[in-house]
C-alpha positions as CSV (number, residue, x, y, z in Angstrom):
1,M,0.5,10.6,15.0
2,S,4.0,12.7,15.5
3,H,6.1,11.8,12.7
4,H,9.0,13.2,14.8
5,K,10.3,10.5,17.6
6,S,12.2,13.4,19.4
7,E,11.8,11.9,22.8
8,P,14.7,9.7,23.8
9,L,12.4,7.0,24.6
10,W,11.9,6.7,20.9
11,T,15.7,7.3,20.1
12,L,16.6,4.2,22.8
13,L,14.1,1.7,20.7
14,G,15.0,3.2,17.8
15,I,18.6,2.0,18.5
16,L,17.7,-1.3,20.1
17,F,15.2,-3.0,17.6
18,K,14.1,-2.6,14.1
19,S,10.5,-1.0,14.2
20,H,7.5,-3.3,12.4
21,P,6.8,-1.9,8.9
22,W,3.4,-2.0,9.2
23,H,2.8,-0.3,13.2
24,G,5.9,1.5,14.1
25,V,7.1,3.1,10.4
26,A,5.5,6.9,9.9
27,I,3.9,7.7,6.7
28,G,5.7,11.0,6.7
29,P,5.7,14.4,7.2
30,D,5.2,15.1,3.7
31,S,1.5,12.6,3.3
32,P,-0.6,12.2,1.3
33,E,1.9,14.2,-1.3
34,V,4.8,11.8,-0.5
35,V,4.1,8.5,1.4
36,T,6.8,6.2,3.0
37,T,6.2,3.4,1.2
38,Y,6.8,-0.9,2.5
39,I,7.9,-2.9,-0.7
40,E,7.2,-6.5,-0.9
41,I,7.8,-7.1,-3.7
42,V,9.7,-6.4,-6.7
43,P,9.2,-7.7,-10.7
44,S,11.8,-10.0,-10.6
45,D,10.3,-12.2,-8.1
46,T,9.0,-15.8,-8.6
47,I,7.9,-16.1,-5.2
48,K,5.1,-13.6,-3.8
49,Y,6.1,-12.4,-0.6
50,E,4.3,-10.2,2.1
51,L,4.2,-9.2,5.4
52,D,4.0,-11.1,8.4
53,K,1.6,-9.0,10.0
54,N,2.0,-10.1,13.7
55,T,6.0,-10.5,13.5
56,G,6.6,-7.4,10.7
57,H,8.8,-10.3,9.0
58,L,8.6,-10.7,5.4
59,K,7.3,-14.0,4.4
60,V,6.7,-16.3,1.7
61,D,2.7,-16.2,0.8
62,R,3.0,-18.5,-1.9
63,P,5.3,-19.6,-5.7
64,Q,4.4,-17.3,-8.3
65,R,3.4,-21.4,-10.5
66,Y,2.0,-19.4,-13.3
67,S,3.6,-15.8,-15.6
68,N,1.8,-13.2,-14.3
69,I,4.5,-11.2,-12.6
70,C,3.9,-7.7,-10.7
71,P,5.5,-5.6,-13.0
72,A,6.0,-2.7,-10.7
73,L,7.4,-2.6,-6.7
74,Y,4.2,-3.4,-5.1
75,G,3.8,-3.1,-0.7
76,L,2.3,-1.4,1.5
77,I,1.5,2.3,3.3
78,P,2.4,2.2,6.8
79,Q,-0.2,2.9,9.6
80,T,-3.0,2.9,7.1
81,Y,-6.1,0.4,7.3
82,C,-8.8,-0.4,5.0
83,A,-11.7,-1.3,6.9
84,D,-15.1,1.4,7.8
85,L,-14.0,4.6,5.8
86,I,-12.7,2.1,3.0
87,G,-15.7,0.7,2.8
88,E,-17.9,3.7,3.0
89,F,-15.5,5.5,-0.1
90,C,-15.6,2.9,-2.2
91,A,-19.3,2.4,-1.7
92,K,-20.3,6.0,-2.1
93,K,-18.0,5.8,-5.3
94,T,-19.9,2.7,-7.0
95,G,-23.3,3.2,-5.7
96,R,-22.8,-0.3,-4.2
97,K,-24.0,-1.3,-1.1
98,N,-22.6,-3.6,1.6
99,I,-18.9,-2.8,1.0
100,R,-16.3,-3.2,3.7
101,G,-12.4,-3.0,3.3
102,D,-10.0,-6.2,3.0
103,G,-8.7,-5.6,6.7
104,D,-4.9,-4.8,5.5
105,P,-3.0,-2.1,4.9
106,L,-3.5,0.7,2.2
107,D,-1.5,-1.6,-0.7
108,I,1.0,0.9,-3.3
109,C,2.9,0.0,-6.8
110,V,5.8,2.3,-7.0
111,L,7.3,3.0,-11.0
112,T,10.4,3.4,-10.9
113,E,12.9,2.9,-13.7
114,K,16.1,1.7,-11.5
115,Q,16.1,-2.0,-11.3
116,I,15.5,-2.9,-7.4
117,T,16.3,-6.5,-7.1
118,H,14.4,-7.6,-3.7
119,G,11.6,-6.3,-1.0
120,D,11.6,-5.4,2.6
121,I,12.8,-2.3,2.1
122,L,11.2,1.2,2.8
123,L,11.6,4.0,-0.1
124,K,9.4,7.4,-0.2
125,A,7.0,7.8,-3.1
126,R,4.8,9.9,-4.3
127,P,0.9,9.0,-5.1
128,I,-0.4,10.1,-8.5
129,G,-3.5,8.0,-8.8
130,G,-4.7,4.4,-8.4
131,F,-7.6,1.8,-9.0
132,R,-10.3,1.0,-7.1
133,L,-10.1,-2.6,-6.8
134,L,-13.3,-5.1,-5.5
135,D,-12.7,-8.4,-4.6
136,G,-16.3,-10.0,-4.3
137,D,-17.4,-7.1,-1.8
138,E,-14.0,-6.3,-0.1
139,A,-12.6,-2.9,-1.7
140,D,-9.1,-3.1,-2.3
141,D,-7.7,-0.1,-3.7
142,K,-4.4,0.4,-5.3
143,I,-2.6,3.2,-5.0
144,I,-0.3,4.0,-7.8
145,A,2.7,6.2,-7.0
146,V,6.2,7.1,-8.6
147,L,9.7,6.5,-6.6
148,E,10.5,10.0,-5.2
149,G,13.1,11.7,-7.6
150,D,12.9,8.7,-10.3
151,A,14.7,10.1,-13.4
152,A,12.4,8.4,-15.8
153,F,8.8,9.0,-13.3
154,G,9.5,10.2,-10.9
155,M,7.7,14.3,-12.4
156,Y,4.8,12.7,-13.0
157,R,2.1,14.3,-10.9
158,N,-1.2,12.9,-12.5
159,L,-1.6,9.2,-13.3
160,A,-3.2,11.0,-16.8
161,E,0.8,12.0,-17.7
162,C,2.2,8.6,-17.4
163,P,2.2,5.9,-20.5
164,R,-1.0,4.0,-21.4
165,A,1.0,0.6,-21.5
166,V,2.1,0.9,-18.3
167,I,-1.0,1.6,-16.9
168,D,-2.8,-1.2,-18.4
169,R,-0.1,-3.6,-17.8
170,L,-0.5,-3.0,-13.6
171,R,-4.7,-3.0,-14.9
172,H,-3.9,-6.3,-16.6
173,Y,-1.6,-7.9,-13.3
174,F,-4.6,-7.0,-11.0
175,L,-7.4,-8.4,-13.0
176,T,-5.9,-11.8,-13.5
177,Y,-3.3,-12.3,-10.6
178,K,-5.6,-14.8,-8.9
179,D,-6.5,-16.8,-11.9
180,V,-5.7,-20.5,-12.0
181,P,-5.9,-22.3,-14.7
182,G,-9.3,-24.7,-15.1
183,I,-10.8,-23.3,-11.9
184,E,-13.2,-20.1,-11.7
185,A,-11.5,-17.0,-10.5
186,P,-12.6,-14.5,-7.9
187,K,-14.4,-12.2,-8.9
188,V,-12.0,-9.4,-9.1
189,E,-12.7,-5.8,-11.0
190,I,-11.6,-2.6,-11.3
191,T,-14.5,0.0,-11.4
192,H,-12.6,3.3,-12.0
193,V,-9.1,4.5,-12.8
194,Y,-8.7,7.3,-10.3
195,E,-6.3,10.6,-10.2
196,V,-4.2,12.2,-7.6
197,A,-6.4,14.0,-5.9
198,E,-8.8,10.7,-5.1
199,A,-5.7,8.9,-4.1
200,H,-5.4,11.8,-1.2
201,E,-9.1,11.0,0.0
202,V,-8.4,6.9,-0.2
203,I,-5.4,7.6,1.9
204,A,-6.7,9.8,4.2
205,C,-9.7,7.5,4.6
206,A,-7.1,4.7,5.3
207,Q,-5.1,6.2,7.9
208,A,-8.4,7.5,9.9
209,D,-9.2,3.6,9.5
210,Y,-5.7,3.0,11.0
211,R,-6.2,5.1,13.8
212,K,-9.9,4.3,14.4
213,H,-8.7,0.3,15.0
214,F,-5.4,0.6,16.3
215,G,-5.3,4.2,18.1
216,D,-2.3,6.1,18.4
217,I,0.5,3.1,18.7
218,E,3.2,6.0,19.9
219,S,1.4,7.5,22.5
220,M,0.3,4.3,23.8
221,L,3.9,2.7,24.1
222,T,5.5,5.9,25.2
223,T,2.1,5.7,27.9
224,A,3.0,2.0,29.0
225,L,7.0,2.2,29.2
226,R,6.3,5.0,31.7
227,G,4.0,2.9,33.7
């Protein structure tokens, strides 16, 4: 899929319309080393926001009723999808059967020293590792990245370089974010914490799943508009 929309058609569309954050934004020419990221949630949010996949608008998913707040910028990698290949990759790594992708774009957490006060923004992030998270029999990987150029975190190139306390906070969040007092929590587990090379493999699987399920969006739209 092209990363450069140089044709006059795409230039005109870019001027007239806001791109859909999932389908209309390119992952970037330097993927998987550096990826465009759409941020939905920031650490100060007491509301869980998420992308409405039909409209491309950021919507309220639910109020955060308890104290478990995401400790990093959180969002998705455009033009990725967690389906067959993500499920197969997870099954291979865990030795389990009947694992499938969760049917969403690939999630990403971005570490930065800067206080970014709201979501619905795009930024450049450098993946350094990830969590292999299983929600029941669904693979729900969380890529961990650093904000490109960040003074405190930007020099990290592998998860092992990152302070252990930062990773532990992220682990705790994802293992408990669905907990509700008095109600049995869904079975969420982190089977592996992996480094940058495997994060790149997961991103590649999610890109391939996207192309398999949605095709080349830019080429299809160009063909349709040209009649």
